[in-house]
C-alpha positions as MATLAB code, in Angstrom:
seq = 'MPKARSAGFLLRVAAALWAFPALAAQPDSSFARDVPLPAVVRPADWETLSTGLPEEARFRPIYGFRYNRVDGPTPTLGAAFQTGRSPAPVLFAQGTYAYSRERLLYEGGFTLPFGDRPLVSVGGTVYRKTATEDDWIVTPGENTIYALLARTDYQDYYETEGGKVRAAWSPGSDFELRGEARLETQRSLSTKTRVSLTGRHPVFRPNLPIQDGDDQAFLLGVRVGPAELPLRGGMHGEARYERSGDPLQGDFEYGRLRGAFRYETRLAPTRDFRARLVAGSTLTGTLPVQKLWYVGGIGTLRGHDFKSSAGDQFFVANAELYQRARKNLYVFSFLDCGAAWFGSDNLSRQRPGLDAGLGLRIAEGPAAITIAKNLRDGDSKPRVGAVTYRADTPWTPRFTETLLRGMPATVTYEVGLWKKRTFWFDKLVLAIKSETRVFHDPWDHTFRVHTGSARQKTRTVPTMEALDALLFAERNLPLVAAATLEPEGRYYVSVRLTIRPLTAEDLDEVEDWLSGEVKNPEGPERGVPGYLLGIAVNVSGLGDRTALARSETFRPSRLEAPESIP';
ca = [
      18.141  -90.408  -43.766;
      20.418  -87.510  -43.718;
      17.590  -84.909  -43.015;
      16.366  -86.869  -39.828;
      19.811  -86.927  -38.460;
      20.307  -83.154  -38.949;
      17.257  -82.380  -37.115;
      18.076  -84.559  -34.180;
      21.506  -82.725  -34.178;
      19.802  -79.287  -33.900;
      17.441  -80.306  -31.223;
      20.128  -81.666  -29.104;
      22.406  -78.458  -29.576;
      19.147  -76.356  -28.502;
      18.786  -78.501  -25.460;
      22.327  -78.300  -24.560;
      22.088  -74.477  -24.900;
      18.932  -74.213  -22.750;
      20.502  -76.727  -20.036;
      23.854  -74.875  -19.976;
      23.235  -70.929  -20.426;
      26.995  -70.199  -19.457;
      27.876  -71.909  -22.740;
      25.283  -69.772  -24.660;
      27.035  -66.379  -23.223;
      30.252  -67.238  -24.952;
      29.362  -68.449  -28.374;
      32.019  -68.911  -30.905;
      32.018  -65.601  -32.980;
      32.659  -67.530  -36.275;
      28.996  -68.654  -36.482;
      26.802  -66.903  -33.617;
      24.702  -63.773  -33.831;
      22.929  -61.518  -31.241;
      19.478  -62.660  -30.222;
      17.152  -60.035  -28.642;
      16.083  -60.714  -25.113;
      12.243  -61.477  -24.771;
      10.123  -58.541  -23.793;
       9.191  -58.393  -19.974;
       5.554  -58.031  -19.438;
       4.040  -56.793  -16.227;
       0.653  -55.773  -15.367;
      -0.037  -51.958  -15.333;
      -0.404  -49.956  -12.189;
      -3.017  -47.752  -13.909;
      -6.602  -46.833  -12.491;
      -9.497  -47.554  -14.926;
     -10.759  -44.467  -16.722;
     -14.484  -45.445  -16.030;
     -14.170  -43.603  -12.972;
     -12.070  -40.603  -13.851;
      -8.452  -39.582  -13.195;
      -7.896  -39.227   -9.469;
      -7.940  -35.499   -8.251;
      -5.145  -34.476   -5.810;
      -6.690  -32.429   -2.655;
      -4.343  -31.105   -0.329;
      -4.061  -28.219    2.328;
      -1.367  -25.739    2.034;
      -0.050  -23.247    4.614;
      -0.395  -19.393    3.861;
       1.993  -17.156    5.409;
       3.366  -13.896    4.721;
       4.896  -10.507    5.959;
       4.798   -6.917    5.010;
       5.785   -3.683    6.708;
       4.210   -0.319    6.160;
       3.835    2.939    8.109;
       0.175    2.364    9.178;
       0.228   -1.246   10.437;
       3.979   -1.592   11.259;
       5.165   -5.239   11.101;
       2.321   -7.521    9.731;
       2.724  -11.249    9.809;
      -0.112  -13.509    8.152;
      -0.688  -16.957    8.907;
      -3.622  -19.270    7.452;
      -4.357  -22.237    5.416;
      -6.025  -23.178    2.229;
      -7.750  -26.322    0.816;
      -6.813  -26.653   -2.822;
      -7.489  -29.317   -5.602;
      -5.490  -30.223   -8.667;
      -8.205  -28.787  -10.968;
      -7.552  -24.993  -10.457;
      -4.832  -22.829   -8.897;
      -7.250  -20.922   -6.898;
      -7.967  -22.401   -3.488;
     -11.438  -24.056   -2.857;
     -11.436  -22.746    0.594;
      -9.038  -20.492    2.494;
      -8.721  -18.483    5.683;
      -5.954  -16.232    7.072;
      -5.365  -14.095    9.907;
      -3.038  -10.844   10.094;
      -2.122   -8.717   12.989;
      -1.258   -5.050   12.532;
       1.354   -4.675   15.497;
       1.447   -0.896   15.344;
      -2.199   -0.065   15.568;
      -2.818   -3.434   17.674;
      -5.454   -4.520   15.175;
      -6.480   -8.075   14.092;
      -7.236   -8.356   10.364;
      -8.830  -11.309    8.523;
      -9.649  -12.621    5.262;
     -11.529  -15.872    4.263;
     -13.382  -17.250    1.338;
     -14.238  -20.003   -0.954;
     -14.048  -20.707   -4.824;
     -16.005  -23.298   -6.562;
     -15.017  -24.475   -9.902;
     -17.039  -26.116  -12.551;
     -15.631  -28.172  -15.362;
     -12.271  -29.770  -16.096;
     -10.540  -26.583  -17.111;
     -12.427  -25.088  -15.037;
     -14.754  -23.386  -17.197;
     -16.769  -21.368  -14.762;
     -16.073  -20.536  -11.071;
     -17.844  -18.619   -8.581;
     -16.720  -17.575   -5.051;
     -17.021  -15.306   -2.099;
     -14.903  -13.732    0.373;
     -15.394  -11.704    3.657;
     -12.518   -9.648    5.060;
     -11.392   -6.767    7.177;
      -7.931   -5.633    5.868;
      -5.717   -2.648    5.051;
      -6.172   -1.668    1.460;
      -4.525    0.504   -0.979;
      -5.267    1.716   -4.456;
      -1.276    1.932   -5.413;
      -0.513   -1.793   -6.071;
      -0.326   -1.022   -9.743;
       2.594    1.561   -8.841;
       4.542   -0.559   -6.452;
       4.131   -4.058   -5.411;
       3.728   -4.803   -1.558;
       7.012   -6.731   -1.461;
       9.098   -3.877   -3.190;
       7.397   -1.346   -0.658;
       8.061   -3.455    2.384;
      11.814   -3.204    1.372;
      11.859    0.494    0.986;
       9.774    0.973    4.368;
      12.269   -1.513    6.300;
      15.369   -0.026    5.107;
      14.799    3.584    3.899;
      11.813    4.849    5.890;
       9.999    5.287    2.627;
       6.536    4.232    2.151;
       5.090    4.471   -1.554;
       1.328    3.643   -0.905;
      -1.519    5.182    0.905;
      -3.796    3.194    2.889;
      -7.156    2.887    4.346;
      -9.036   -0.046    6.213;
     -12.038   -2.028    4.447;
     -14.304   -4.258    6.261;
     -17.016   -6.222    4.415;
     -17.429   -8.984    1.883;
     -17.752   -9.679   -2.101;
     -18.989  -12.185   -4.359;
     -17.625  -13.048   -7.759;
     -18.043  -15.248  -10.939;
     -15.627  -15.951  -13.549;
     -16.074  -17.440  -17.175;
     -12.789  -18.621  -18.615;
     -12.895  -20.905  -21.953;
      -9.090  -20.940  -22.238;
      -5.894  -19.815  -20.475;
      -5.886  -16.913  -22.541;
      -9.446  -15.281  -21.943;
     -11.325  -14.423  -18.928;
     -14.721  -12.660  -18.243;
     -15.146  -11.651  -14.601;
     -18.039  -10.079  -12.607;
     -17.899   -8.966   -8.968;
     -20.064   -7.139   -6.250;
     -18.818   -5.896   -2.921;
     -20.241   -4.428    0.003;
     -17.729   -2.659    2.501;
     -16.777    0.050    5.036;
     -13.814    2.126    4.395;
     -11.911    4.126    6.957;
      -8.917    6.349    7.481;
      -5.775    5.172    8.832;
      -3.056    7.301   10.251;
       0.795    6.926   10.550;
       1.704    4.501   13.363;
       5.365    3.937   13.470;
       8.648    5.357   12.418;
      10.869    2.524   12.813;
      13.306    1.866    9.831;
      16.919    1.028    9.372;
      17.837    4.222    7.632;
      16.151    7.327    5.883;
      16.202   10.999    4.730;
      13.630   11.945    7.222;
      13.202   11.067   10.814;
       9.458    9.904   10.327;
       7.292    8.731    7.594;
       5.257   10.877    5.542;
       1.592   11.301    6.704;
      -0.977    8.794    5.513;
      -3.549   10.653    3.541;
      -7.108   10.694    5.067;
      -9.933    9.453    2.937;
     -13.541   10.136    2.711;
     -14.969    7.408    5.264;
     -18.018    5.576    4.140;
     -20.014    2.691    2.707;
     -18.900    1.510   -0.534;
     -21.426   -0.675   -2.405;
     -20.217   -1.397   -6.036;
     -20.113   -3.923   -8.739;
     -17.261   -4.518  -11.109;
     -17.041   -6.048  -14.604;
     -13.540   -7.101  -16.096;
     -11.976   -8.983  -19.107;
      -8.462  -10.234  -19.649;
      -7.027  -11.450  -23.054;
      -3.594  -13.143  -22.928;
      -1.807  -15.231  -20.068;
      -2.373  -13.982  -16.579;
       1.404  -14.026  -16.187;
       3.402  -13.530  -19.157;
       6.085  -16.424  -19.841;
       9.872  -15.576  -19.747;
      10.076  -15.776  -23.769;
       7.488  -12.932  -23.875;
       3.890  -12.123  -24.921;
       1.207   -9.829  -24.662;
      -1.385   -9.247  -21.912;
      -4.386   -6.869  -21.987;
      -7.076   -6.163  -19.311;
      -9.941   -3.883  -18.855;
     -12.069   -3.286  -15.647;
     -15.282   -1.153  -15.039;
     -16.147   -0.322  -11.545;
     -19.514    1.388  -10.825;
     -20.427    2.462   -7.218;
     -23.802    3.690   -6.087;
     -27.063    3.604   -8.271;
     -28.621    1.003   -8.491;
     -26.825    0.086   -5.287;
     -26.753    2.079   -2.162;
     -23.924    3.654   -0.360;
     -21.874    6.793    0.307;
     -20.221    7.196   -3.170;
     -21.329    7.930   -6.540;
     -18.943    7.139   -9.487;
     -18.250    5.071  -12.643;
     -14.745    4.455  -13.915;
     -12.872    2.538  -16.443;
      -9.318    1.189  -16.230;
      -7.260   -0.609  -18.674;
      -3.651   -1.901  -18.761;
      -1.721   -3.542  -21.863;
       1.785   -5.035  -21.382;
       4.185   -6.350  -23.945;
       7.419   -8.334  -23.384;
       9.784   -9.958  -26.170;
      12.993  -11.395  -26.070;
      15.503   -9.873  -28.978;
      18.523  -11.883  -27.906;
      19.368  -14.422  -25.444;
      20.758  -11.730  -23.051;
      18.366   -8.849  -24.050;
      14.739   -8.118  -23.607;
      12.259   -5.234  -24.268;
       9.432   -4.611  -22.267;
       6.592   -2.030  -22.483;
       3.409   -0.990  -20.581;
       0.229    1.223  -21.099;
      -2.238    1.907  -18.319;
      -4.837    4.404  -18.404;
      -8.238    5.263  -16.719;
     -11.108    7.514  -16.925;
     -14.029    8.393  -14.765;
     -17.083    8.224  -16.804;
     -19.877    9.483  -14.252;
     -19.945   10.922  -10.805;
     -16.902   12.136   -8.444;
     -14.364    9.988   -7.256;
     -13.630    9.946   -3.415;
     -10.153   11.065   -2.443;
      -9.043    7.229   -1.955;
      -9.983    6.352   -5.559;
      -8.202    9.253   -7.326;
      -4.975    8.228   -9.685;
      -1.673    9.697   -8.959;
       1.125   10.009  -11.366;
       4.838   10.711  -10.511;
       7.748    9.077   -9.019;
       8.345    5.066   -8.753;
       6.572    3.046  -11.109;
       5.150    5.839  -13.102;
       7.212    9.054  -14.080;
      10.374    8.133  -12.484;
      12.023   11.575  -12.996;
       9.287   13.348  -11.277;
       8.482   13.906   -7.515;
       6.293   11.178   -6.016;
       2.573   11.535   -6.665;
       3.253   14.965   -8.187;
      -0.058   15.063   -9.958;
      -3.391   13.402   -9.356;
      -6.640   13.332  -11.228;
      -9.808   11.421  -12.136;
      -8.203   10.801  -15.611;
      -4.712    9.484  -16.308;
      -2.324    7.639  -18.583;
       1.066    6.196  -18.060;
       3.298    4.494  -20.825;
       6.645    2.878  -19.990;
       9.168    1.275  -22.355;
      12.260   -0.621  -20.766;
      15.402   -2.157  -22.790;
      17.146   -5.136  -20.458;
      20.627   -6.231  -21.030;
      21.942   -8.925  -19.021;
      25.337   -7.676  -17.807;
      26.271  -10.772  -15.352;
      24.409  -13.793  -14.251;
      21.190  -12.413  -12.406;
      22.270   -8.802  -13.001;
      20.481   -6.729  -15.462;
      21.125   -3.146  -16.566;
      18.139   -1.231  -18.364;
      17.265    1.983  -19.807;
      13.839    3.376  -19.803;
      11.416    6.012  -21.148;
       8.303    7.137  -19.196;
       5.387    9.455  -20.596;
       2.217   10.133  -18.397;
      -0.077   12.737  -16.815;
      -3.009   12.720  -14.347;
      -5.823   15.420  -14.642;
      -9.572   16.285  -13.665;
     -12.245   16.486  -16.359;
     -12.604   13.788  -19.421;
     -12.601   16.860  -21.523;
      -9.451   18.266  -20.600;
      -6.865   15.957  -22.311;
      -6.180   18.457  -24.999;
      -4.884   21.002  -22.317;
      -2.348   18.578  -20.783;
       1.338   18.604  -21.230;
       2.346   14.958  -20.432;
       5.611   14.478  -18.575;
       8.553   12.811  -20.138;
      11.296   11.150  -18.312;
      14.258    8.984  -19.337;
      16.861    7.250  -17.315;
      18.985    4.141  -16.267;
      18.486    1.358  -13.824;
      19.997   -1.660  -12.355;
      17.780   -4.828  -11.184;
      18.890   -8.268   -9.721;
      17.282  -10.989  -11.568;
      13.598  -10.567  -11.355;
      13.567   -9.307   -7.859;
      10.992   -6.703   -6.419;
      13.448   -3.633   -6.179;
      15.566   -1.731   -8.543;
      17.823    1.098   -8.668;
      17.044    3.911  -10.847;
      18.472    7.263  -11.917;
      15.846    9.306  -13.996;
      15.675   12.800  -15.648;
      12.564   14.928  -16.294;
      13.284   15.873  -19.978;
      10.564   18.800  -19.993;
      10.746   20.560  -16.668;
      12.755   19.092  -13.826;
      11.942   22.099  -11.468;
       8.135   21.798  -11.408;
       6.664   21.140   -8.178;
       3.195   20.020   -6.929;
       0.666   22.310   -5.745;
       0.082   22.121   -2.023;
      -2.739   23.675    0.109;
      -1.036   25.625    3.021;
      -2.467   27.785    5.780;
      -0.387   30.634    7.348;
      -1.346   31.794   10.952;
      -0.028   33.823   13.999;
      -1.262   34.762   17.403;
      -0.970   38.301   18.809;
      -0.636   39.171   22.432;
      -1.220   35.691   23.711;
      -0.062   36.048   27.152;
      -1.865   38.286   29.871;
      -0.001   39.703   32.819;
      -1.524   37.055   35.215;
      -0.324   34.200   32.767;
       3.178   35.863   32.461;
       3.397   36.231   36.388;
       2.549   32.818   36.972;
       4.663   31.534   34.405;
       7.806   33.177   35.723;
       7.015   31.892   39.027;
       7.484   28.293   37.790;
       3.932   27.255   37.014;
       4.133   25.101   33.498;
       1.702   26.024   30.812;
       0.516   23.963   27.711;
       0.145   25.630   24.164;
      -1.860   23.737   21.694;
      -2.437   24.328   18.180;
      -5.503   22.443   16.443;
      -5.804   22.917   12.575;
      -8.695   21.438   10.556;
      -9.539   21.525    6.956;
     -13.310   21.440    6.412;
     -15.635   20.775    3.329;
     -18.940   22.504    3.464;
     -21.999   20.450    2.895;
     -25.352   21.703    2.030;
     -28.000   21.018    4.664;
     -25.736   18.918    6.391;
     -22.821   19.439    9.020;
     -19.537   20.318    7.435;
     -17.135   17.646    6.902;
     -13.583   17.244    8.757;
     -11.098   16.265    5.933;
      -7.711   16.753    7.660;
      -6.895   17.447   11.388;
      -3.613   18.357   12.632;
      -2.755   19.020   16.333;
       0.570   20.252   17.926;
       1.056   20.552   21.690;
       3.979   22.169   23.436;
       4.609   22.491   27.247;
       6.678   25.421   28.682;
       8.528   25.423   32.043;
      10.469   28.281   33.614;
      13.644   27.435   35.424;
      14.265   29.678   38.063;
      17.802   28.665   38.627;
      19.282   29.599   35.206;
      16.525   31.965   34.237;
      15.576   30.042   30.937;
      12.375   28.363   29.592;
      12.287   24.600   28.760;
      10.083   23.784   25.821;
       8.718   20.281   25.305;
       7.284   19.568   21.714;
       5.059   16.228   21.358;
       2.981   14.287   23.624;
       5.956   11.858   24.317;
       8.495   14.552   24.935;
      10.236   13.938   21.703;
      11.969   17.201   21.399;
      13.183   19.538   24.059;
      14.555   23.133   23.580;
      15.914   25.916   25.799;
      14.885   29.497   25.295;
      16.601   32.296   27.014;
      14.014   34.953   27.259;
      10.333   35.611   27.156;
      10.606   37.520   23.777;
      12.325   34.413   22.240;
       9.578   32.071   23.495;
       6.947   34.325   22.047;
       8.669   34.258   18.747;
       9.029   30.342   19.012;
       5.499   29.715   20.037;
       3.343   32.504   18.294;
       5.244   34.006   15.299;
       3.798   33.545   11.778;
       3.729   30.131   10.531;
       3.141   28.501    7.238;
       1.765   24.905    7.378;
       1.361   22.702    4.389;
      -1.829   20.816    4.634;
      -2.531   18.431    1.608;
      -1.819   18.274   -2.091;
      -4.455   20.454   -3.889;
      -4.932   17.435   -6.430;
      -6.404   15.508   -3.710;
      -9.305   17.877   -3.136;
     -12.454   17.892   -5.229;
     -11.708   20.761   -7.771;
     -15.029   22.572   -7.420;
     -15.662   21.670   -3.610;
     -16.029   24.401   -1.134;
     -13.464   24.201    1.906;
     -12.242   26.338    4.394;
      -9.500   26.099    7.276;
      -9.972   26.524   11.032;
      -7.168   27.046   13.723;
      -7.716   27.054   17.293;
      -5.103   28.172   19.873;
      -5.469   26.923   23.536;
      -3.093   27.946   26.317;
      -3.575   26.103   29.627;
      -1.734   27.046   32.963;
      -2.067   23.817   34.842;
      -3.360   20.305   33.804;
      -3.650   17.427   36.298;
      -0.921   15.662   34.681;
       1.351   18.592   35.474;
       0.164   18.670   39.034;
       1.262   14.789   39.165;
       4.486   15.662   38.102;
       4.877   18.487   40.458;
       4.069   16.021   43.350;
       6.317   13.332   42.020;
       9.267   15.956   41.834;
       8.407   17.113   45.392;
       8.243   13.651   46.758;
      11.186   12.443   44.857;
       9.167    9.496   43.293;
       8.972    8.270   39.707;
       5.797    8.573   38.110;
       3.811    5.274   37.372;
       1.252    5.750   34.617;
      -0.550    2.614   35.442;
      -0.975    3.420   39.370;
      -4.088    4.687   40.932;
      -4.771    8.427   40.744;
      -3.905   10.516   43.607;
      -3.719   13.930   44.931;
      -6.311   16.502   43.828;
      -9.164   15.232   41.721;
      -9.456   16.788   38.136;
     -12.775   18.554   38.839;
     -11.489   20.186   41.952;
      -8.284   21.255   39.982;
     -10.480   22.672   37.152;
     -12.597   24.797   39.681;
      -9.383   26.013   41.502;
      -7.740   27.111   38.465;
     -10.903   28.877   37.291;
     -11.520   30.714   40.319;
      -7.772   31.870   40.512;
      -8.476   33.368   36.956;
      -5.950   31.110   35.261;
      -8.578   29.140   33.164;
      -7.832   28.147   29.668;
      -7.376   30.776   27.172;
      -8.802   30.178   23.651;
      -8.579   31.938   20.316;
     -10.468   30.359   17.060;
      -9.856   31.835   13.538;
     -11.352   30.640   10.420;
     -10.456   31.207    6.773;
     -12.751   32.155    3.922;
     -14.370   29.563    1.810;
     -12.391   28.560   -1.185;
     -12.498   25.952   -4.194;
      -9.107   24.067   -5.041;
      -9.689   24.668   -8.964;
      -9.339   28.525   -8.171;
      -6.444   28.632   -5.899;
      -3.515   30.404   -7.228;
      -0.087   28.374   -6.728;
       2.416   30.033   -4.322;
       5.808   30.988   -5.448;
       7.298   28.707   -2.730;
       6.357   27.007    0.408;
       8.760   26.589    3.419;
];
């Protein structure tokens, strides 16, 4: 039975291989071949799909920092509760402290997503914050760099306090339809700081005043394309209609439309092309000052002066060609075109600006260095409203006598720009005040002139005639860009001059000087009470001397541009 013996031999060989695996690891290459190892099967750690995929929910911190001329250093701290279904936080709250104006700001809200994408979301926010309409011109990060390093702030600000509700429908990542309603109070802000590492000017430019009031508005917006363009390029377009006033209440009445289109493409591994078109039009009503559009300078027409033109209609087109010179270093050339004007029917009368230039950017950072040229008229200047004033025979003999004997005097100018309103009080649009204190030094027979409430600047004047020329000669004071005023509004300028011979503060300083003490501003009041001092000054014939002048009423659209403004 040869077949039976062969089978038994094979069984014995297999048993030997199983019993001695070391022998199986080194078979004779003349007859052995590779045998695949058996698959290893382990139980899966998956969760059952009957209850849905787990949703990640987590808290994340919110922190930030910005710096500008109205708030100064402004840190932000907060927290948000976020799920894995949407990049928007479900619930968030944050606080911001504006150090320079010692103001606590806040913002908090919620977003409720519906659907797995999510398809629909609704939310609401309450806030008190520093707002600006210039985010499309320069980003907050870029503006912070300029403000800290070069004492240049490219945005104008106002404070807004209120709340808003919103709803959005997004069937895909490339489309979104959005609606929003807001009720808020808007207030003017002034420049509060001058701190910066360097700068061409010793102080920041003034922050433009706004038309204070309650704004009640609704907005409708649509986006086509991804919210953020990928590195390989793409297209993005959005439009937004904003309506303030009827049917809602509020102090403003306007309807405006704004749209933006962006296009980016990669021409080569080291070369990109980018283009942008932004345009806006006021369809109904009159825009308040804070809602006007500005063109000129950074982010718009880079060969023009900053915010050289303004209006309730505008458009800006930019084209840029980027070439990577080294790793994270890009050289680019650009071409800008744009204009801003008042009146939707005045487009045909415009002569849009045209600029070209070169720039240098580090990676995709917020700041760039550019050199630009106005290809049409590099010498054009914005129209600025200014007032000219002077004072005749300001001193009386009695004033002059007491001043020469060492009695200090304070000279104050108050300039106001007013808007006339029918059947109501006129509105103060802009107020400027300057205060100068004069002392006569009997030892060297000169006058010391202190300008500013904090004694920021001191000058020495040798004679009374030179003092008159310094304080009361004709002055030309620029007030505001004419484009920021309503073209057909009625305005006038008032100038008040006040000369005070002696104030309670002056008397305290005299007492400190006589006693050899240093004044303590936080200490209790001492010496002659203020009301008794006022009685004594008036009886002596040295009461306040005041003069008030007012310009004729004018309309900004009919002003003639001066040849030059010093």
